[in-house]
C-alpha atoms as a printed R data frame, in Angstrom:
    type eleno elety resid chain resno       x       y       z
1   ATOM     1    CA   MET     A     1 -26.625  -6.998  17.350
2   ATOM     2    CA   SER     A     2 -23.107  -9.646  16.669
3   ATOM     3    CA   THR     A     3 -20.817 -10.209  19.697
4   ATOM     4    CA   TYR     A     4 -17.095  -7.186  18.703
5   ATOM     5    CA   ILE     A     5 -14.275  -7.750  19.707
6   ATOM     6    CA   PHE     A     6 -11.358  -5.349  18.554
7   ATOM     7    CA   LEU     A     7  -7.787  -6.336  19.293
8   ATOM     8    CA   ARG     A     8  -4.699  -4.175  18.669
9   ATOM     9    CA   THR     A     9  -1.744  -5.899  16.413
10  ATOM    10    CA   ALA     A    10   1.150  -4.889  15.129
11  ATOM    11    CA   TRP     A    11   1.193  -3.806  10.971
12  ATOM    12    CA   MET     A    12   2.208  -5.549   8.301
13  ATOM    13    CA   LYS     A    13   1.210  -6.592   5.125
14  ATOM    14    CA   TYR     A    14   0.545  -9.832   4.332
15  ATOM    15    CA   TYR     A    15   1.114 -11.844   8.142
16  ATOM    16    CA   ARG     A    16   1.862 -14.881   7.362
17  ATOM    17    CA   GLY     A    17   5.337 -14.743   8.656
18  ATOM    18    CA   VAL     A    18   8.097 -11.789   9.059
19  ATOM    19    CA   THR     A    19  10.199 -11.875   5.308
20  ATOM    20    CA   ASP     A    20  13.112  -9.423   4.405
21  ATOM    21    CA   ASP     A    21   9.685  -6.890   3.021
22  ATOM    22    CA   ASP     A    22   7.176  -7.163   5.681
23  ATOM    23    CA   ILE     A    23   8.261  -7.301   9.286
24  ATOM    24    CA   PRO     A    24   5.819  -6.002  12.033
25  ATOM    25    CA   LYS     A    25   6.049  -3.294  13.432
26  ATOM    26    CA   GLY     A    26   4.150  -1.058  16.061
27  ATOM    27    CA   GLY     A    27   3.424  -4.507  18.328
28  ATOM    28    CA   GLY     A    28   4.459  -3.511  22.135
29  ATOM    29    CA   SER     A    29   8.038  -3.653  23.432
30  ATOM    30    CA   TYR     A    30   8.894  -7.239  22.454
31  ATOM    31    CA   VAL     A    31   7.603  -6.630  18.859
32  ATOM    32    CA   ASP     A    32   9.742  -3.626  18.303
33  ATOM    33    CA   LYS     A    33  13.053  -5.440  19.887
34  ATOM    34    CA   ASN     A    34  12.708  -9.003  18.314
35  ATOM    35    CA   HIS     A    35  10.998  -7.992  15.182
36  ATOM    36    CA   GLU     A    36   8.915 -10.699  14.685
37  ATOM    37    CA   GLY     A    37   5.213 -12.289  17.508
38  ATOM    38    CA   SER     A    38   2.588 -15.065  17.401
39  ATOM    39    CA   GLU     A    39   1.104 -12.167  15.106
40  ATOM    40    CA   ALA     A    40   3.392 -12.862  12.456
41  ATOM    41    CA   TYR     A    41   1.565 -15.336  11.445
42  ATOM    42    CA   ASN     A    42  -2.614 -14.273  12.095
43  ATOM    43    CA   PHE     A    43  -3.559 -14.803   8.400
44  ATOM    44    CA   PHE     A    44  -1.328 -18.071   8.317
45  ATOM    45    CA   PRO     A    45  -3.549 -20.738   7.175
46  ATOM    46    CA   ILE     A    46  -3.395 -23.974   8.989
47  ATOM    47    CA   SER     A    47  -6.073 -27.040   8.092
48  ATOM    48    CA   GLY     A    48  -8.740 -24.421   6.988
49  ATOM    49    CA   TYR     A    49  -8.372 -21.904   9.762
50  ATOM    50    CA   TYR     A    50  -6.061 -19.014  10.915
51  ATOM    51    CA   TYR     A    51  -4.645 -18.471  14.408
52  ATOM    52    CA   GLY     A    52  -5.384 -15.348  15.804
53  ATOM    53    CA   PHE     A    53  -3.099 -13.266  18.291
54  ATOM    54    CA   ALA     A    54  -2.945 -10.076  20.183
55  ATOM    55    CA   GLN     A    55  -0.973  -9.256  22.833
56  ATOM    56    CA   ILE     A    56  -3.230  -8.526  26.438
57  ATOM    57    CA   GLN     A    57  -1.084  -5.669  28.006
58  ATOM    58    CA   GLY     A    58  -0.265  -7.494  31.479
59  ATOM    59    CA   ASN     A    59  -1.325 -11.589  30.467
60  ATOM    60    CA   LYS     A    60  -3.992 -10.892  32.357
61  ATOM    61    CA   THR     A    61  -7.319 -12.296  31.207
62  ATOM    62    CA   LEU     A    62  -9.777 -11.713  28.632
63  ATOM    63    CA   TRP     A    63 -12.818 -10.813  30.293
64  ATOM    64    CA   LEU     A    64 -15.546 -12.240  28.095
65  ATOM    65    CA   PHE     A    65 -18.514 -11.851  30.194
66  ATOM    66    CA   ARG     A    66 -18.397  -8.183  29.498
67  ATOM    67    CA   LEU     A    67 -19.141  -9.901  25.478
68  ATOM    68    CA   SER     A    68 -21.403 -12.218  27.130
69  ATOM    69    CA   ARG     A    69 -23.857 -12.750  30.179
70  ATOM    70    CA   ASN     A    70 -23.347 -16.347  29.159
71  ATOM    71    CA   ALA     A    71 -19.543 -16.350  28.970
72  ATOM    72    CA   TRP     A    72 -17.988 -17.879  32.673
73  ATOM    73    CA   GLY     A    73 -16.344 -20.585  30.546
74  ATOM    74    CA   ASP     A    74 -12.595 -20.466  28.779
75  ATOM    75    CA   TYR     A    75 -13.587 -19.496  25.421
76  ATOM    76    CA   LEU     A    76 -17.111 -17.645  23.541
77  ATOM    77    CA   ASP     A    77 -17.938 -19.147  20.416
78  ATOM    78    CA   GLY     A    78 -19.552 -16.687  17.629
79  ATOM    79    CA   VAL     A    79 -16.994 -13.344  18.927
80  ATOM    80    CA   THR     A    80 -16.633 -10.783  15.221
81  ATOM    81    CA   ILE     A    81 -12.907 -10.186  16.185
82  ATOM    82    CA   ILE     A    82 -11.549  -7.083  14.522
83  ATOM    83    CA   PHE     A    83  -7.898  -6.690  14.162
84  ATOM    84    CA   PHE     A    84  -6.693  -2.976  13.792
85  ATOM    85    CA   ALA     A    85  -2.927  -1.638  14.008
86  ATOM    86    CA   LYS     A    86  -1.339   1.610  13.537
87  ATOM    87    CA   ASN     A    87   0.393   3.608  10.157
88  ATOM    88    CA   PRO     A    88   3.645   3.438  10.371
89  ATOM    89    CA   GLU     A    89   3.660   6.077   7.981
90  ATOM    90    CA   THR     A    90   0.786   7.822   7.581
91  ATOM    91    CA   GLY     A    91  -0.471   7.371  11.566
92  ATOM    92    CA   GLY     A    92  -3.570   6.789  12.556
93  ATOM    93    CA   GLN     A    93  -4.879   3.462  13.231
94  ATOM    94    CA   TYR     A    94  -6.659   1.043  10.617
95  ATOM    95    CA   ILE     A    95  -8.923  -1.819  10.893
96  ATOM    96    CA   VAL     A    96  -5.910  -4.280   8.789
97  ATOM    97    CA   GLY     A    97  -8.937  -7.378   8.925
98  ATOM    98    CA   TRP     A    98 -11.161  -9.883  11.156
99  ATOM    99    CA   TYR     A    99 -12.133 -13.020  11.654
100 ATOM   100    CA   LYS     A   100 -16.310 -13.361  12.061
101 ATOM   101    CA   ASN     A   101 -18.030 -16.406  13.617
102 ATOM   102    CA   ALA     A   102 -14.601 -16.659  15.750
103 ATOM   103    CA   ARG     A   103 -13.908 -18.748  19.265
104 ATOM   104    CA   LEU     A   104 -12.831 -17.043  21.367
105 ATOM   105    CA   PHE     A   105 -10.520 -17.165  24.885
106 ATOM   106    CA   LYS     A   106 -10.099 -15.461  27.934
107 ATOM   107    CA   SER     A   107  -6.166 -16.289  27.526
108 ATOM   108    CA   ALA     A   108  -3.809 -16.668  25.109
109 ATOM   109    CA   ARG     A   109  -2.632 -20.602  24.456
110 ATOM   110    CA   GLU     A   110   0.189 -22.591  22.379
111 ATOM   111    CA   LEU     A   111  -0.296 -23.725  18.545
112 ATOM   112    CA   ASN     A   112   1.160 -27.288  19.009
113 ATOM   113    CA   HIS     A   113   1.963 -27.627  15.612
114 ATOM   114    CA   LYS     A   114   5.670 -28.918  13.508
115 ATOM   115    CA   LEU     A   115   6.062 -25.334  11.298
116 ATOM   116    CA   PHE     A   116   6.288 -23.740  14.602
117 ATOM   117    CA   ASP     A   117   8.390 -23.982  17.219
118 ATOM   118    CA   GLU     A   118   6.792 -21.406  19.443
119 ATOM   119    CA   LYS     A   119   3.525 -19.766  18.341
120 ATOM   120    CA   TYR     A   120   0.322 -18.900  20.246
121 ATOM   121    CA   TYR     A   121  -2.981 -17.607  19.968
122 ATOM   122    CA   ILE     A   122  -6.466 -16.157  21.966
123 ATOM   123    CA   THR     A   123  -8.739 -16.775  18.585
124 ATOM   124    CA   LYS     A   124  -9.483 -19.306  15.833
125 ATOM   125    CA   ALA     A   125 -11.283 -19.316  12.538
126 ATOM   126    CA   LYS     A   126 -12.157 -21.439   9.335
127 ATOM   127    CA   THR     A   127 -10.484 -19.211   6.624
128 ATOM   128    CA   SER     A   128 -13.189 -18.664   5.434
129 ATOM   129    CA   ASP     A   129 -15.229 -16.345   7.270
130 ATOM   130    CA   CYS     A   130 -11.835 -14.273   7.652
131 ATOM   131    CA   TYR     A   131 -10.847 -11.447   5.682
132 ATOM   132    CA   ARG     A   132  -7.030  -9.334   5.718
133 ATOM   133    CA   VAL     A   133  -7.295  -5.903   3.811
134 ATOM   134    CA   GLU     A   134  -4.595  -4.707   1.472
135 ATOM   135    CA   ALA     A   135  -2.064  -2.346   3.445
136 ATOM   136    CA   ASP     A   136  -3.293  -0.224   0.782
137 ATOM   137    CA   ASP     A   137  -6.910  -0.495   0.929
138 ATOM   138    CA   ARG     A   138  -6.859   0.240   5.538
139 ATOM   139    CA   VAL     A   139  -9.012   3.148   5.034
140 ATOM   140    CA   PHE     A   140 -11.470   2.686   9.041
141 ATOM   141    CA   GLN     A   141 -10.231   4.294  10.931
142 ATOM   142    CA   VAL     A   142 -10.414   2.931  14.173
143 ATOM   143    CA   ASP     A   143 -10.725   5.774  17.192
144 ATOM   144    CA   GLY     A   144 -11.514   4.792  21.037
145 ATOM   145    CA   PRO     A   145  -9.284   2.334  22.177
146 ATOM   146    CA   GLY     A   146  -7.049   4.974  23.365
147 ATOM   147    CA   GLN     A   147  -3.576   2.938  24.626
148 ATOM   148    CA   SER     A   148  -5.043  -0.849  25.289
149 ATOM   149    CA   ASN     A   149  -4.943  -3.563  23.435
150 ATOM   150    CA   VAL     A   150  -8.113  -5.183  23.521
151 ATOM   151    CA   TRP     A   151 -10.819  -2.751  23.410
152 ATOM   152    CA   TYR     A   152 -14.932  -3.999  23.778
153 ATOM   153    CA   ALA     A   153 -15.941  -1.407  21.902
154 ATOM   154    CA   GLN     A   154 -20.178  -2.276  22.366
155 ATOM   155    CA   GLU     A   155 -19.746  -0.579  25.598
156 ATOM   156    CA   TYR     A   156 -18.877   2.637  24.042
157 ATOM   157    CA   LYS     A   157 -20.454   2.970  20.938
158 ATOM   158    CA   ASP     A   158 -23.839   2.797  18.921
159 ATOM   159    CA   GLN     A   159 -25.936   0.651  16.707
160 ATOM   160    CA   LYS     A   160 -24.957   3.336  13.990
161 ATOM   161    CA   TYR     A   161 -20.663   2.747  14.796
162 ATOM   162    CA   PHE     A   162 -21.956  -0.409  14.383
163 ATOM   163    CA   ASP     A   163 -23.936  -0.387  10.633
164 ATOM   164    CA   VAL     A   164 -21.715   1.240   9.576
165 ATOM   165    CA   LEU     A   165 -18.765  -1.323  10.729
166 ATOM   166    CA   LYS     A   166 -21.509  -4.335   9.516
167 ATOM   167    CA   GLY     A   167 -21.431  -2.767   6.336
168 ATOM   168    CA   TYR     A   168 -17.683  -2.284   5.934
169 ATOM   169    CA   LEU     A   169 -17.354  -6.393   6.741
170 ATOM   170    CA   SER     A   170 -19.706  -7.259   4.479
171 ATOM   171    CA   ASP     A   171 -18.048  -4.762   1.062
172 ATOM   172    CA   PRO     A   172 -14.680  -3.203   2.186
173 ATOM   173    CA   VAL     A   173 -14.294  -2.516  -1.282
174 ATOM   174    CA   ASN     A   174 -17.491  -0.819  -1.882
175 ATOM   175    CA   TYR     A   175 -16.717   1.114   0.871
176 ATOM   176    CA   ILE     A   176 -14.290   2.725  -0.729
177 ATOM   177    CA   ILE     A   177 -15.374   3.799  -4.526
178 ATOM   178    CA   LYS     A   178 -18.956   4.833  -2.755
179 ATOM   179    CA   LYS     A   179 -16.857   7.396  -1.112
180 ATOM   180    CA   LYS     A   180 -15.796   8.440  -4.834
181 ATOM   181    CA   ARG     A   181 -19.205  10.474  -4.713
182 ATOM   182    CA   ARG     A   182 -17.655  12.786  -1.880
183 ATOM   183    CA   ILE     A   183 -14.836  13.693  -3.555
184 ATOM   184    CA   LYS     A   184 -14.165  17.910  -5.037
185 ATOM   185    CA   LYS     A   185 -12.030  17.325  -7.798
186 ATOM   186    CA   ILE     A   186  -9.973  20.159  -8.389
187 ATOM   187    CA   SER     A   187  -8.020  19.635 -11.332
188 ATOM   188    CA   PRO     A   188  -4.946  21.878 -13.143
189 ATOM   189    CA   TRP     A   189  -5.105  18.832 -15.639
190 ATOM   190    CA   GLN     A   190  -8.141  19.159 -17.346
191 ATOM   191    CA   LYS     A   191  -7.862  22.945 -17.998
192 ATOM   192    CA   ASP     A   192  -4.847  21.384 -20.565
193 ATOM   193    CA   ALA     A   193  -6.444  18.608 -21.905
194 ATOM   194    CA   GLU     A   194  -6.232  20.384 -24.986
195 ATOM   195    CA   LEU     A   195  -2.168  19.965 -24.895
196 ATOM   196    CA   ARG     A   196  -2.416  16.693 -23.424
197 ATOM   197    CA   LYS     A   197  -2.995  13.207 -24.668
198 ATOM   198    CA   GLN     A   198  -6.175  11.737 -23.638
199 ATOM   199    CA   ILE     A   199  -4.573   8.720 -21.817
200 ATOM   200    CA   GLU     A   200  -2.123  10.768 -20.733
201 ATOM   201    CA   ILE     A   201  -6.029  12.715 -18.934
202 ATOM   202    CA   LYS     A   202  -7.217   9.624 -18.369
203 ATOM   203    CA   ALA     A   203  -4.313   7.904 -15.985
204 ATOM   204    CA   MET     A   204  -3.414  10.399 -14.554
205 ATOM   205    CA   GLU     A   205  -6.979  10.465 -12.850
206 ATOM   206    CA   GLU     A   206  -7.047   7.030 -12.395
207 ATOM   207    CA   VAL     A   207  -4.006   7.538  -9.834
208 ATOM   208    CA   TYR     A   208  -5.762  10.768  -8.001
209 ATOM   209    CA   ASP     A   209  -8.796   8.773  -7.387
210 ATOM   210    CA   TYR     A   210  -7.446   5.509  -6.322
211 ATOM   211    CA   TYR     A   211  -5.087   7.645  -3.232
212 ATOM   212    CA   SER     A   212  -8.221  10.648  -3.507
213 ATOM   213    CA   LEU     A   213 -10.402   6.770  -2.212
214 ATOM   214    CA   ARG     A   214  -7.974   6.127   0.151
215 ATOM   215    CA   ASN     A   215  -8.074   9.079   2.230
216 ATOM   216    CA   TYR     A   216  -4.857  11.358   0.718
217 ATOM   217    CA   THR     A   217  -4.850  14.569  -0.617
218 ATOM   218    CA   VAL     A   218  -3.770  14.830  -3.636
219 ATOM   219    CA   LYS     A   219  -2.495  17.423  -5.415
220 ATOM   220    CA   TYR     A   220  -1.181  17.381  -9.326
221 ATOM   221    CA   VAL     A   221   2.322  19.084  -9.147
222 ATOM   222    CA   HIS     A   222   2.744  18.369 -13.174
223 ATOM   223    CA   LYS     A   223   3.902  21.260 -13.763
224 ATOM   224    CA   GLU     A   224   6.700  22.064 -11.240
225 ATOM   225    CA   ASN     A   225   9.162  19.953 -13.264
226 ATOM   226    CA   TYR     A   226   9.934  18.323  -9.326
227 ATOM   227    CA   GLY     A   227  10.498  14.599 -12.040
228 ATOM   228    CA   TRP     A   228   6.929  13.179 -10.821
229 ATOM   229    CA   ASP     A   229   3.065  14.434 -11.215
230 ATOM   230    CA   LEU     A   230   1.180  14.456  -8.579
231 ATOM   231    CA   LYS     A   231   1.822  14.117  -4.498
232 ATOM   232    CA   ALA     A   232  -0.678  12.518  -2.413
233 ATOM   233    CA   SER     A   233   0.029  13.123   1.448
234 ATOM   234    CA   LEU     A   234  -1.682  11.152   4.612
235 ATOM   235    CA   GLY     A   235  -1.197  12.277   8.103
236 ATOM   236    CA   LYS     A   236   2.990  11.762   8.320
237 ATOM   237    CA   GLN     A   237   3.524  10.341   4.403
238 ATOM   238    CA   THR     A   238   4.063  12.057   1.111
239 ATOM   239    CA   LEU     A   239   4.354  10.049  -1.905
240 ATOM   240    CA   LEU     A   240   5.944  11.584  -4.757
241 ATOM   241    CA   LEU     A   241   3.190   9.544  -7.845
242 ATOM   242    CA   GLU     A   242   4.944   9.116 -11.396
243 ATOM   243    CA   VAL     A   243   2.290   8.861 -13.493
244 ATOM   244    CA   LYS     A   244   2.602   6.802 -16.887
245 ATOM   245    CA   GLY     A   245  -0.506   5.183 -19.046
246 ATOM   246    CA   VAL     A   246   0.095   2.922 -21.983
247 ATOM   247    CA   SER     A   247  -3.138   2.197 -24.191
248 ATOM   248    CA   GLY     A   248  -2.788  -1.599 -24.284
249 ATOM   249    CA   ASN     A   249  -1.011  -4.402 -21.794
250 ATOM   250    CA   PHE     A   250   2.008  -2.564 -19.998
251 ATOM   251    CA   ASN     A   251   5.626  -4.058 -20.871
252 ATOM   252    CA   VAL     A   252   7.718  -0.855 -21.118
253 ATOM   253    CA   VAL     A   253   7.431   2.875 -20.609
254 ATOM   254    CA   ASP     A   254   9.417   5.810 -21.038
255 ATOM   255    CA   PHE     A   255  10.856   8.486 -17.848
256 ATOM   256    CA   THR     A   256  12.731  11.616 -18.904
257 ATOM   257    CA   PRO     A   257  15.884  11.813 -17.497
258 ATOM   258    CA   ASN     A   258  14.659  14.133 -15.020
259 ATOM   259    CA   GLU     A   259  12.269  11.507 -14.472
260 ATOM   260    CA   TYR     A   260  14.189   9.050 -13.886
261 ATOM   261    CA   THR     A   261  16.664  10.674 -11.708
262 ATOM   262    CA   ASN     A   262  14.179  11.791  -9.336
263 ATOM   263    CA   SER     A   263  13.263   7.819  -8.616
264 ATOM   264    CA   LYS     A   264  16.248   6.615  -7.968
265 ATOM   265    CA   ILE     A   265  17.257   9.771  -5.771
266 ATOM   266    CA   ASN     A   266  13.573   9.576  -3.570
267 ATOM   267    CA   LYS     A   267  13.020   5.861  -3.748
268 ATOM   268    CA   LYS     A   268  11.207   5.613   0.221
269 ATOM   269    CA   HIS     A   269   8.594   8.254  -1.692
270 ATOM   270    CA   ASN     A   270   8.578   7.745  -4.394
271 ATOM   271    CA   ARG     A   271   5.775   5.275  -6.213
272 ATOM   272    CA   ILE     A   272   5.116   4.495 -10.533
273 ATOM   273    CA   CYS     A   273   1.553   4.494 -11.041
274 ATOM   274    CA   ILE     A   274   1.555   2.458 -14.704
275 ATOM   275    CA   VAL     A   275  -2.331   2.352 -15.802
276 ATOM   276    CA   SER     A   276  -2.817  -0.437 -18.948
277 ATOM   277    CA   ASN     A   277  -5.679  -0.410 -21.115
278 ATOM   278    CA   ALA     A   278  -6.428   3.516 -20.147
279 ATOM   279    CA   LEU     A   279  -8.895   4.383 -22.589
280 ATOM   280    CA   ASN     A   280 -10.473   1.347 -21.625
281 ATOM   281    CA   LYS     A   281 -13.281  -0.211 -19.581
282 ATOM   282    CA   ASN     A   282 -10.901  -2.438 -17.879
283 ATOM   283    CA   LYS     A   283  -8.300  -0.325 -16.973
284 ATOM   284    CA   LYS     A   284  -4.859  -2.030 -15.177
285 ATOM   285    CA   LEU     A   285  -3.543  -0.255 -11.911
286 ATOM   286    CA   ASP     A   286   0.109  -0.601 -11.217
287 ATOM   287    CA   ILE     A   287   1.667   0.478  -8.395
288 ATOM   288    CA   PHE     A   288   5.550  -0.079  -7.741
289 ATOM   289    CA   TYR     A   289   6.981   0.535  -4.518
290 ATOM   290    CA   PHE     A   290  10.984   0.433  -4.222
291 ATOM   291    CA   GLU     A   291  12.520  -2.497  -1.550
292 ATOM   292    CA   ASN     A   292  15.863  -3.777  -3.336
293 ATOM   293    CA   ASN     A   293  13.432  -3.524  -6.416
294 ATOM   294    CA   TRP     A   294  10.814  -2.332  -8.062
295 ATOM   295    CA   VAL     A   295   7.781  -4.242  -6.929
296 ATOM   296    CA   ASN     A   296   4.367  -4.075  -6.819
297 ATOM   297    CA   LYS     A   297   1.990  -6.274  -4.306
298 ATOM   298    CA   ASP     A   298   1.398  -9.518  -6.886
299 ATOM   299    CA   SER     A   299   5.465  -9.284  -6.356
300 ATOM   300    CA   ASP     A   300   5.748  -8.382 -10.494
301 ATOM   301    CA   ILE     A   301   9.209  -6.379 -10.965
302 ATOM   302    CA   ILE     A   302   9.913  -3.356 -12.861
303 ATOM   303    CA   LYS     A   303  13.300  -2.518 -13.500
304 ATOM   304    CA   PRO     A   304  15.171   0.218 -15.245
305 ATOM   305    CA   ARG     A   305  17.637  -0.172 -18.761
306 ATOM   306    CA   GLU     A   306  19.320   3.296 -19.101
307 ATOM   307    CA   ILE     A   307  19.653   4.297 -23.360
308 ATOM   308    CA   VAL     A   308  22.566   5.942 -23.787
309 ATOM   309    CA   SER     A   309  22.484   9.361 -25.926
310 ATOM   310    CA   ALA     A   310  24.250  11.914 -27.455
311 ATOM   311    CA   LYS     A   311  24.362  15.698 -29.266
312 ATOM   312    CA   PHE     A   312  26.922  16.219 -31.616
313 ATOM   313    CA   ILE     A   313  27.808  19.699 -32.140
314 ATOM   314    CA   LEU     A   314  29.506  21.556 -35.129
315 ATOM   315    CA   GLN     A   315  32.283  22.784 -34.141
């Protein structure tokens, strides 16, 4: 069996440096106080390598001999590094990325590079052997490390666990898709199919599946006139999903006054979910969240254009 070690890190979207919309959270007292840390660059490419960091509690050294009987030097090669972090919105600890075929050092080292005034790392690997999981796709939950930032999982988990883990690491996207078979849909929306356009039904199903596959409990609330169509809950997080479907490529969508009002009131929890080519196999889902603007993971921005209307009443 390959050698695995789990390292707890802060929660970020990209791990390519601190920005206004990507601030590390939950990485310990230093990160919480300074809103930065060496782990903020765990997936920042430098000459074909990633240099990963995780804070070892008490500034202790790693026990490499717990991974290999022959590991008595300053580093060990061929290790699979699993980075995990606590989701600050939903709770729970999830795999956020990994390095395969990595070199793991006994203690942190400083990276001397012109891009950094101070950057430490405890592991390095070729970028081609690494994978960062998109924030929305972090569904592999890690249970076992307790409060420790380092988890020597092979001392606690059996082969069955690592068979599942290896399957996930080899194909993380398909791991989510396979879960679709276990989802039981209870869809009052489909009962009203005769009252709805097929494009709206397909768009609703696409969004329902997307969040269900990522462990959210999804409910249809479109009949309640809240100003959103679905409610998705996971742990402490509740998202209000307004769904729009279009037959071709997305350019513009219409909002009712109620939908628009609620998109302004509930910006933190709202998601605008737009399904393009909703009736085709190549349908595309864009999810926009609010951070100064309505933006998706590809940094596309949508902005509202308010339209004034009036009623003329006979006097």
